C-alpha positions in Angstrom: -99.3 -26.9 -84.6 -102.5 -25.6 -86.1 -103.2 -27.3 -89.4 -103.0 -24.9 -92.4 -106.7 -25.3 -93.2 -106.9 -21.8 -94.8 -105.3 -19.6 -97.3 -103.5 -16.5 -96.0 -106.4 -15.1 -94.1 -108.4 -16.9 -91.4 -110.9 -19.5 -92.4 -113.7 -18.1 -90.1 -114.5 -14.5 -89.5 -116.4 -14.2 -86.3 -118.5 -11.0 -86.0 -120.2 -9.9 -82.9 -121.5 -7.0 -80.8 -119.4 -6.1 -77.8 -122.1 -7.3 -75.5 -121.8 -10.8 -77.0 -118.0 -11.0 -76.6 -118.2 -13.8 -74.1 -120.3 -16.0 -76.4 -118.1 -15.2 -79.3 -115.0 -16.2 -77.4 -116.6 -19.6 -76.6 -117.4 -20.2 -80.2 -113.9 -19.1 -81.2 -112.2 -21.5 -78.7 -114.3 -24.4 -79.8 -113.4 -23.9 -83.4 -109.7 -23.4 -82.6 -109.7 -26.6 -80.5 -110.8 -28.3 -83.8 -107.7 -26.7 -85.5 -109.8 -24.2 -87.4 -108.3 -20.7 -87.8 -110.6 -17.9 -86.6 -110.5 -14.2 -86.9 -111.8 -12.6 -83.7 -111.2 -8.8 -83.7 -108.2 -8.7 -81.4 -107.3 -5.1 -81.7 -110.1 -3.7 -79.7 -109.3 -0.5 -81.6 -112.3 -0.4 -83.8 -112.4 2.5 -86.2 -109.8 4.3 -88.3 -108.3 3.6 -91.7 -106.0 0.8 -90.5 -108.8 -1.1 -88.8 -111.1 -0.6 -91.8 -108.5 -2.0 -94.2 -107.8 -5.0 -92.0 -111.5 -5.8 -91.6 -112.2 -5.5 -95.3 -109.3 -7.7 -96.1 -110.3 -10.4 -93.6 -113.9 -10.4 -94.8 -112.9 -10.5 -98.4 -110.6 -13.5 -97.9 -112.3 -15.6 -95.2 -113.9 -18.8 -96.2 -116.8 -18.5 -93.7 -118.5 -15.4 -92.2 -120.1 -16.2 -88.8 -122.3 -13.3 -87.5 -123.3 -13.7 -83.8 -126.9 -12.7 -83.5 -128.8 -11.7 -80.3 -131.0 -9.1 -78.8 -127.9 -6.8 -79.0 -128.0 -7.1 -82.9 -130.8 -4.5 -83.2 -130.7 -2.9 -86.7 -131.6 0.4 -85.1 -128.4 0.6 -83.2 -125.4 1.0 -85.5 -122.2 -0.6 -84.4 -118.9 -1.8 -85.9 -120.2 -5.3 -86.2 -123.0 -3.9 -88.4 -120.4 -2.5 -90.8 -118.8 -5.9 -90.9 -122.2 -7.4 -91.8 -122.7 -5.0 -94.6 -119.3 -5.9 -96.0 -120.2 -9.6 -95.9 -123.5 -9.0 -97.7 -121.6 -6.8 -100.2 -119.2 -9.7 -100.9 -122.1 -12.0 -101.7 -123.9 -9.6 -103.9 -127.0 -9.8 -101.6 -127.6 -13.4 -102.9 -126.5 -15.3 -99.8 -128.8 -18.3 -100.6 -126.4 -19.3 -103.4 -123.2 -19.4 -101.3 -121.8 -21.4 -98.3 -120.1 -18.2 -97.1 -122.6 -17.2 -94.4 -123.3 -19.1 -91.2 -125.4 -17.0 -88.8 -125.6 -18.2 -85.2 -128.1 -17.1 -82.5 -126.8 -17.0 -79.0 -129.9 -16.1 -77.0 -133.6 -16.7 -77.0 -134.6 -13.6 -79.0 -137.7 -14.3 -80.9 -137.4 -11.7 -83.7 -133.8 -12.4 -84.6 -134.5 -12.2 -88.3 -135.6 -8.6 -88.0 -132.2 -7.7 -86.6 -130.1 -8.7 -89.5 -129.5 -7.8 -93.2 -131.8 -9.4 -95.7 -129.0 -11.4 -97.2 -128.6 -13.4 -93.9 -132.2 -14.6 -93.9 -132.0 -17.1 -96.8 -129.4 -19.3 -95.3 -129.7 -21.9 -92.5 -129.0 -20.6 -89.0 -127.5 -22.3 -86.0 -128.7 -21.7 -82.4 -125.9 -21.8 -79.9 -127.2 -20.7 -76.5 -124.6 -18.5 -74.8 -122.1 -19.6 -77.4 -122.0 -23.2 -76.3 -121.1 -25.2 -79.4 -121.9 -28.8 -80.2 -119.9 -31.4 -82.2 -122.5 -31.1 -84.9 -121.9 -27.4 -85.3 -118.1 -27.9 -85.5 -118.5 -30.6 -88.0 -120.8 -28.4 -90.1 -118.1 -25.7 -90.1 -115.5 -28.2 -91.1 -117.6 -29.4 -94.0 -118.1 -25.8 -95.2 -114.4 -25.3 -95.0 -113.5 -28.5 -96.9 -111.5 -27.9 -100.1 -114.5 -29.0 -102.2 -116.5 -26.1 -100.8 -113.8 -23.5 -101.0 -111.6 -24.1 -104.1 -112.1 -25.2 -107.7 -109.5 -26.8 -109.9 -109.8 -24.0 -112.4 -109.2 -21.2 -109.9 -105.7 -20.0 -109.2 -106.8 -18.8 -105.8 -109.9 -19.1 -103.6 -112.9 -19.7 -105.8 -115.3 -16.8 -106.1 -118.8 -17.7 -104.9 -121.2 -18.1 -107.8 -123.4 -15.2 -106.4 -120.4 -12.9 -106.9 -119.7 -14.2 -110.4 -123.3 -13.8 -111.4 -123.8 -10.2 -110.2 -126.1 -8.5 -112.7 -124.2 -6.6 -115.3 -126.7 -3.8 -115.2 -126.5 -3.3 -111.4 -126.9 0.4 -110.7 -124.0 2.2 -109.0 -124.3 2.8 -105.3 -126.3 -0.4 -104.7 -125.0 -3.5 -102.9 -123.3 -5.0 -105.9 -119.8 -6.4 -105.1 -116.9 -4.1 -105.5 -114.3 -4.6 -108.1 -111.9 -6.0 -105.5 -114.6 -8.6 -104.4 -115.4 -9.5 -108.0 -111.8 -10.4 -108.9 -110.2 -12.6 -106.2 -106.6 -11.9 -105.3 -104.1 -14.5 -106.5 -103.0 -16.8 -103.7 -99.3 -17.5 -103.3 -97.0 -19.3 -100.8 -93.3 -18.4 -100.5 -91.6 -21.5 -99.2 -88.5 -21.1 -97.2 -85.5 -20.7 -99.5 -83.0 -23.5 -99.1 -79.6 -22.6 -97.7 -77.1 -23.9 -100.2 -74.1 -22.2 -98.7 -72.7 -25.4 -97.2 -72.7 -23.7 -93.8 -75.6 -24.3 -91.4 -74.8 -20.9 -89.8 -75.9 -19.2 -93.0 -79.4 -20.4 -92.4 -80.3 -17.0 -90.9 -79.6 -15.3 -94.3 -81.7 -17.6 -96.4 -84.5 -17.3 -93.9 -84.2 -13.5 -93.9 -84.4 -13.4 -97.7 -87.5 -15.5 -97.6 -89.1 -13.3 -94.9 -88.4 -10.1 -96.9 -89.9 -11.6 -100.1 -93.0 -12.6 -98.1 -93.2 -9.0 -96.8 -92.6 -7.5 -100.2 -95.3 -9.5 -101.9 -97.7 -8.8 -99.1 -97.6 -5.2 -100.1 -99.1 -6.0 -103.5 -102.9 -5.6 -103.2 -103.6 -8.2 -106.0 -101.8 -11.0 -104.1 -102.9 -13.0 -101.0 -99.7 -14.2 -99.5 -99.5 -17.1 -97.0 -98.1 -16.1 -93.6 -94.6 -16.8 -92.6 -95.7 -19.3 -90.0 -97.7 -21.4 -92.4 -95.0 -21.3 -95.1 -92.2 -22.2 -92.6 -94.1 -25.4 -91.6 -92.5 -26.9 -94.8 -89.0 -25.8 -94.0 -86.5 -28.7 -94.4 -89.1 -31.1 -95.8 -89.5 -32.6 -99.2 -92.0 -30.5 -101.0 -94.9 -31.7 -103.2 -96.0 -28.4 -104.7 -99.6 -29.5 -105.7 -100.0 -30.9 -102.2 -98.8 -27.7 -100.6 -101.1 -25.7 -102.9 -104.1 -27.8 -101.9 -103.3 -27.6 -98.2 -102.8 -23.8 -98.2 -105.5 -23.2 -100.8 -103.3 -21.2 -103.1 -102.8 -21.2 -106.8 -99.0 -20.7 -106.9 -96.0 -21.6 -104.9 -92.6 -19.9 -105.0 -89.5 -21.9 -104.0 -85.9 -21.2 -104.3 -82.4 -21.4 -102.8 -79.7 -19.0 -101.6 -75.9 -19.5 -101.8 -73.8 -16.8 -100.1 -70.0 -17.0 -100.3 -67.6 -14.2 -99.7 -69.0 -11.1 -101.4 -71.2 -12.9 -103.8 -74.7 -14.3 -103.6 -76.6 -16.7 -105.9 -80.4 -16.9 -105.7 -82.5 -19.2 -107.7 -86.3 -18.9 -107.7 -89.1 -20.6 -109.5 -92.8 -19.9 -109.5 -94.9 -23.1 -109.9 -98.6 -23.4 -110.8 -100.2 -25.3 -107.9 -102.7 -27.3 -110.0 -100.5 -28.3 -112.9 -97.1 -28.3 -111.3 -95.8 -26.4 -114.3 -93.2 -23.7 -114.0 -94.7 -20.2 -114.6 -91.4 -18.4 -114.1 -87.9 -19.3 -113.1 -84.6 -17.4 -112.9 -81.1 -17.6 -111.4 -79.3 -14.5 -110.2 -75.5 -14.3 -109.6 -74.8 -10.9 -108.0 -72.4 -9.0 -105.8 -73.7 -9.1 -102.2 -74.1 -5.3 -102.3 -76.9 -5.7 -104.9 -79.0 -7.8 -102.5 -81.7 -5.1 -102.1 -82.1 -4.5 -105.8 -82.2 -8.3 -106.3 -85.0 -8.7 -103.9 -87.0 -5.9 -105.7 -86.3 -7.7 -109.0 -87.7 -11.0 -107.8 -90.8 -9.4 -106.4 -91.5 -7.5 -109.6 -90.8 -10.5 -111.7 -93.3 -12.6 -109.8 -96.0 -9.8 -110.2 -95.2 -9.6 -114.0 -95.3 -13.4 -114.4 -98.8 -13.6 -112.8 -99.9 -10.8 -115.1 -100.8 -8.5 -112.3 -100.3 -4.7 -111.9 -97.9 -3.3 -109.4 -99.2 0.1 -108.3 -96.7 2.9 -107.9 -97.2 3.2 -104.2 -96.8 -0.6 -103.9 -93.5 -0.4 -105.7 -92.3 2.4 -103.4 -93.3 0.4 -100.4 -91.4 -2.6 -101.6 -88.2 -0.6 -102.1 -88.3 0.7 -98.5 -85.7 -1.4 -96.7 -84.8 0.7 -93.6 -81.1 0.6 -94.6 -79.0 0.7 -97.7 -76.0 -0.9 -96.0 -75.7 -4.6 -96.7 -73.4 -5.2 -93.7 -75.9 -3.5 -91.3 -78.7 -5.6 -92.9 -76.7 -8.8 -92.5 -76.1 -8.0 -88.8 -79.8 -7.3 -88.3 -80.7 -10.6 -89.8 -78.3 -12.3 -87.4 -79.7 -10.5 -84.4 -83.3 -11.3 -85.4 -82.4 -15.0 -85.7 -80.8 -14.9 -82.3 -84.0 -13.3 -80.9 -86.7 -15.5 -82.5 -84.9 -18.8 -81.9 -84.4 -18.1 -78.2 -86.7 -16.7 -75.5 -86.9 -13.5 -73.5 -85.3 -14.8 -70.3 -82.2 -16.2 -72.1 -79.6 -13.7 -71.1 -76.9 -15.1 -73.4 -79.1 -14.8 -76.5 -80.3 -11.3 -75.5 -76.7 -10.2 -75.1 -75.9 -11.5 -78.5 -78.9 -9.7 -80.0 -77.8 -6.4 -78.4 -74.2 -6.7 -79.6 -75.3 -7.5 -83.2 -77.7 -4.6 -83.3 -75.2 -2.3 -81.7 -72.8 -3.0 -84.4 -75.5 -2.6 -87.1 -76.4 0.9 -85.9 -72.7 1.9 -85.6 -72.6 1.2 -89.4 -76.0 2.8 -90.1 -77.2 5.0 -87.2 -80.4 5.6 -89.1 -81.5 1.9 -89.1 -84.7 2.1 -87.1 -85.4 -1.6 -87.1 -82.0 -2.4 -85.6 -82.7 0.2 -82.9 -86.1 -1.3 -82.1 -84.7 -4.9 -82.0 -81.8 -3.7 -79.7 -84.5 -2.2 -77.4 -86.2 -5.6 -77.2 -82.9 -7.3 -76.3 -82.2 -4.6 -73.6 -85.7 -4.8 -72.2 -85.6 -8.5 -71.9 -82.1 -8.5 -70.4 -83.2 -5.9 -67.9 -86.1 -8.2 -67.0 -83.8 -10.9 -65.8 -80.8 -8.8 -64.6 -80.3 -6.1 -62.1 -81.4 -2.5 -62.4 -78.1 -1.3 -63.7 -78.7 -2.9 -67.1 -80.1 -0.5 -69.7 -83.9 -1.0 -69.9 -84.0 -0.1 -73.7 -86.2 3.0 -73.4 -83.6 5.2 -75.1 -83.2 2.8 -78.0 -86.9 2.5 -78.5 -87.3 6.3 -78.5 -84.5 6.6 -81.0 -86.2 4.1 -83.3 -89.4 6.1 -83.1 -87.5 9.3 -83.8 -86.3 7.7 -87.0 -89.6 6.1 -87.9 -92.7 7.1 -86.0 -94.7 4.4 -87.8 -92.5 1.4 -86.8 -95.0 -0.8 -84.9 -92.3 -2.9 -83.2 -90.8 0.2 -81.6 -94.1 1.3 -80.1 -94.6 -2.3 -78.8 -91.2 -2.5 -77.1 -91.7 1.0 -75.6 -95.0 -0.3 -74.2 -93.2 -3.2 -72.6 -90.6 -1.0 -71.0 -93.1 1.5 -69.7 -95.1 -1.4 -68.2 -92.0 -2.6 -66.4 -91.7 0.9 -64.9 -95.3 0.7 -63.7 -96.5 3.3 -66.2 -99.4 1.2 -67.4 -101.6 3.9 -68.9 -98.7 5.1 -71.1 -97.9 1.5 -72.0 -101.5 0.9 -73.0 -101.4 4.0 -75.3 -98.3 2.7 -77.0 -99.8 -0.7 -77.6 -102.9 0.9 -79.1 -100.7 2.7 -81.6 -98.7 -0.5 -82.4 -101.8 -2.5 -83.0 -103.2 0.2 -85.3 -100.0 0.3 -87.3 -99.5 -3.5 -87.7 -102.0 -5.9 -86.1 -100.2 -8.8 -87.8 -96.8 -8.2 -86.2 -95.4 -10.9 -84.1 -93.6 -8.5 -81.7 -96.7 -6.3 -81.4 -99.0 -9.2 -80.5 -96.5 -10.6 -78.0 -96.2 -7.2 -76.3 -100.0 -6.7 -76.3 -100.5 -10.2 -74.8 -98.0 -9.7 -72.0 -99.3 -6.3 -71.0 -102.8 -7.9 -70.5 -101.3 -10.9 -68.8 -99.4 -8.8 -66.3 -102.6 -7.0 -65.5 -104.5 -10.3 -65.0 -106.7 -9.5 -68.0 -106.4 -13.1 -69.1 -109.2 -13.3 -71.6 -107.7 -10.4 -73.5 -104.2 -11.9 -73.2 -105.4 -15.1 -74.7 -106.5 -13.4 -77.9 -103.0 -11.9 -78.5 -101.1 -15.0 -77.4 -103.1 -17.1 -79.9 -102.0 -14.7 -82.6 -98.3 -14.5 -81.6 -98.1 -18.3 -81.3 -99.3 -18.7 -84.9 -97.1 -16.0 -86.3 -93.8 -17.6 -85.2 -93.3 -21.3 -85.4 -90.2 -21.2 -83.1 -92.0 -19.3 -80.3 -92.1 -21.5 -77.2 -92.9 -18.7 -74.7 -96.2 -17.7 -76.3 -97.3 -21.4 -76.1 -96.4 -21.6 -72.4 -98.1 -18.2 -71.6 -101.2 -19.2 -73.5 -101.3 -22.5 -71.7 -101.1 -20.7 -68.4 -103.9 -18.4 -69.4 -106.3 -21.2 -70.4 -105.5 -23.1 -67.2 -106.2 -20.1 -65.1 -109.6 -19.5 -66.7 -110.5 -23.1 -66.4 -110.5 -24.1 -70.1 -108.6 -27.4 -69.9 -109.5 -28.4 -73.5 -107.9 -25.3 -74.9 -104.9 -25.7 -72.6 -104.4 -29.3 -73.9 -104.6 -28.1 -77.5 -101.9 -25.5 -76.8 -99.8 -28.0 -74.8 -99.6 -30.3 -77.9 -98.3 -27.5 -80.0 -95.8 -26.5 -77.3 -94.5 -30.1 -76.9 -94.0 -30.5 -80.6 -92.0 -27.3 -80.7 -90.0 -28.2 -77.7 -89.1 -31.6 -79.1 -87.9 -29.9 -82.4 -85.7 -27.5 -80.4 -84.3 -30.4 -78.2 -83.5 -32.4 -81.3 -81.1 -29.6 -82.4 -80.0 -28.7 -78.9 -80.4 -31.6 -76.4 -79.1 -29.5 -73.5 -81.5 -26.6 -73.8 -82.8 -26.3 -70.2 -85.4 -23.7 -71.2 -87.0 -25.9 -73.8 -87.1 -28.7 -71.3 -88.9 -26.4 -68.9 -91.6 -25.4 -71.4 -91.8 -29.1 -72.5 -92.4 -30.2 -68.9 -95.2 -27.7 -68.5 -96.8 -29.1 -71.7 -96.3 -32.7 -70.6 -98.0 -32.0 -67.3 -101.0 -30.5 -69.0 -101.3 -33.6 -71.2 -101.3 -35.9 -68.1 -97.8 -37.2 -68.5 -96.6 -36.2 -65.1 -93.8 -38.8 -64.7 -92.3 -37.9 -68.0 -92.5 -34.2 -67.0 -90.6 -35.0 -63.8 -87.9 -36.8 -65.8 -87.4 -33.7 -67.9 -87.2 -31.5 -64.8 -84.6 -33.8 -63.2 -82.6 -34.0 -66.4 -82.6 -30.2 -66.9 -81.6 -29.5 -63.3 -78.5 -31.7 -63.8 -77.6 -30.2 -67.1 -78.4 -26.6 -66.5 -78.8 -26.0 -62.7 -78.2 -22.2 -62.9 -80.9 -21.5 -65.5 -83.3 -19.5 -63.3 -85.9 -19.2 -66.0 -86.1 -23.0 -66.3 -86.2 -23.3 -62.5 -89.1 -20.8 -62.3 -91.1 -22.6 -65.0 -90.4 -26.0 -63.3 -91.9 -24.5 -60.1 -95.0 -23.4 -62.1 -95.3 -27.0 -63.4 -95.0 -28.5 -59.9 -97.5 -26.0 -58.5 -100.2 -25.9 -61.1 -100.3 -29.5 -62.5 -98.3 -31.8 -60.2 -99.4 -30.2 -56.9 -96.0 -30.7 -55.4 -95.8 -27.4 -53.5 -92.8 -28.3 -51.3 -90.6 -29.1 -54.4 -91.8 -25.9 -56.1 -90.8 -23.8 -53.1 -87.5 -25.5 -53.0 -86.8 -24.6 -56.6 -88.0 -21.0 -56.1 -85.5 -20.4 -53.3 -82.4 -19.7 -55.5 -84.7 -17.9 -58.0 -85.9 -15.3 -55.5 -82.3 -14.8 -54.2 -81.2 -13.5 -57.6 -84.5 -12.3 -59.2 -84.6 -8.9 -60.9 -87.4 -6.4 -60.5 -89.1 -7.2 -63.8 -89.1 -10.9 -63.1 -90.3 -10.4 -59.5 -93.3 -8.4 -60.8 -94.1 -11.2 -63.2 -94.0 -13.7 -60.3 -96.4 -11.6 -58.3 -98.9 -11.6 -61.2 -98.4 -15.2 -62.5 -101.6 -17.2 -61.9 -99.6 -20.4 -61.9 -98.1 -19.5 -58.5 -101.5 -18.6 -56.9 -101.7 -21.8 -54.8 -98.4 -20.8 -53.1 -99.2 -17.1 -52.2 -100.5 -17.8 -48.7 -97.6 -20.1 -47.8 -95.4 -18.3 -45.2 -92.3 -19.6 -47.0 -93.4 -18.0 -50.3 -94.2 -14.7 -48.5 -90.8 -14.7 -46.9 -89.0 -15.2 -50.2 -90.9 -12.4 -51.9 -90.3 -10.1 -49.0 -86.6 -10.8 -48.9 -86.4 -10.2 -52.7 -88.2 -6.9 -52.3 -85.8 -5.8 -49.5 -82.8 -6.7 -51.6 -84.0 -4.9 -54.7 -85.0 -1.8 -52.7 -81.5 -1.7 -51.2 -80.0 -2.0 -54.7 -82.1 0.9 -55.9 -80.8 3.2 -53.1 -83.4 2.3 -50.5 -86.4 3.2 -52.6 -89.1 1.0 -53.9 -88.3 -1.0 -57.0 -89.9 0.1 -60.2 -93.3 -1.4 -60.7 -93.7 -2.5 -57.1 
């Protein structure tokens, strides 16, 4: 798992002209291989209020701004990257020589590079990285600049403000490049640790996790706070917590921890806000309430934290926090159960998808206006359709119902995109993904959907960007790791593939520690082991899974990918694929046609025969016509 070297936003903001995208991607991958978090504009939807807010936030919060400079950086040609550069200079107060915030890099042989950049960039030391090829020295320099000594002070509750910002002249005229009020006063950094489940029932874990996620979401709506992401916070789940150590690792000033006890119709929540530097309690409270008061209770906790930190909660922020999507506690509880089923499984696990659908179906029976439950049910239906026959509901009606209830629900646009893509309606799918990314570029579901759409179109460099994001947004996600490993292997980046394989193996081992017979986890783990050069151990996992779970077609398919791509055992791979193609559904068949892991088999007559037989069977099942997406 990537080390939490940053506070909530990414450590490095990489800014570049579109013509330098390839060089920027190389720099990004080298830094990520060193476990440095990087923001590389993934939305490709530059422009608009949502993009502007996101970019401003990232530049305001990043520890290091890296502008990529080349002949394409001509000051006479305005571009979105030029707007990013102005925001960076604005943050430093045009006195970049006093801060370690800027690290310009030149990626070509342009001789007049200094004439192409803002004045504030010229006083700091530049690096020259031809075509984006980094060196160990450059990576070490970035790591030094990101070290805690460079980015945080003991007296600061959040990220330290560069001296240049602190010393902005008091008589600076309005309308000049003086830092904005938001830049002059840093947001307060806070981490919400997973609330402990004190119910005495392991199955209640979903509820305490759901409460934690909602508090993270609520606090993220407060503009004065910088809240650590769910993924970084949940790295500490189930572990003894040293609050000052957590605060140092995540570079935050405060840590919220607590517990949840749910029994019958009552709930008890304890919460305490701790100063990360002194380990002193800033605020603590215990709430004993009727379960029907859970929404008001969450609002109270969020508002109490804001008050304890002496921050101001704006009226629109208070309204945003109070928007829950449902007022029915039973529907909310069922939704949390369904989401837990979804995020702890994978899209090809029919049993889990069926459970997700049933739980969401009951939630919307109770509250037909619950848009999030409609969207999650659509995800379950889409994934079940992917691995089942065409008679299974593909989820489009549920996705459209969710959008009718809430046109701004990013996850509903994302799942609709996935369904349209399965139907071969790729232009419409791309339009839905564009909307989803504009609405919420930080959503796990949105990034997963955007990544898979690009993957299915063999646009692997673009898929990599989104899979990197989805992998870091959900610590239980095994599929994004496997898909990302596939992408990096296909484009020939073995170093990045190994980095992702290590993350994948760690997650698989955690899953298997709780569920030793999980064939799908063994399949993802075997793929990771093979990338790490542990072929014999991978074969052991394959043989074990086939004995325990022989009918798991998703695992069988992934084992075939492992044998083909890494172990070069084509005969065994084809043997495994036989039963798979005999039962494969349309969506999964289309995936197999696009999967680069199977490319070495495509000209084999046996492979061609299996694909042709599957197409004939599916065409017959669809009334003699071509299957959707074929």
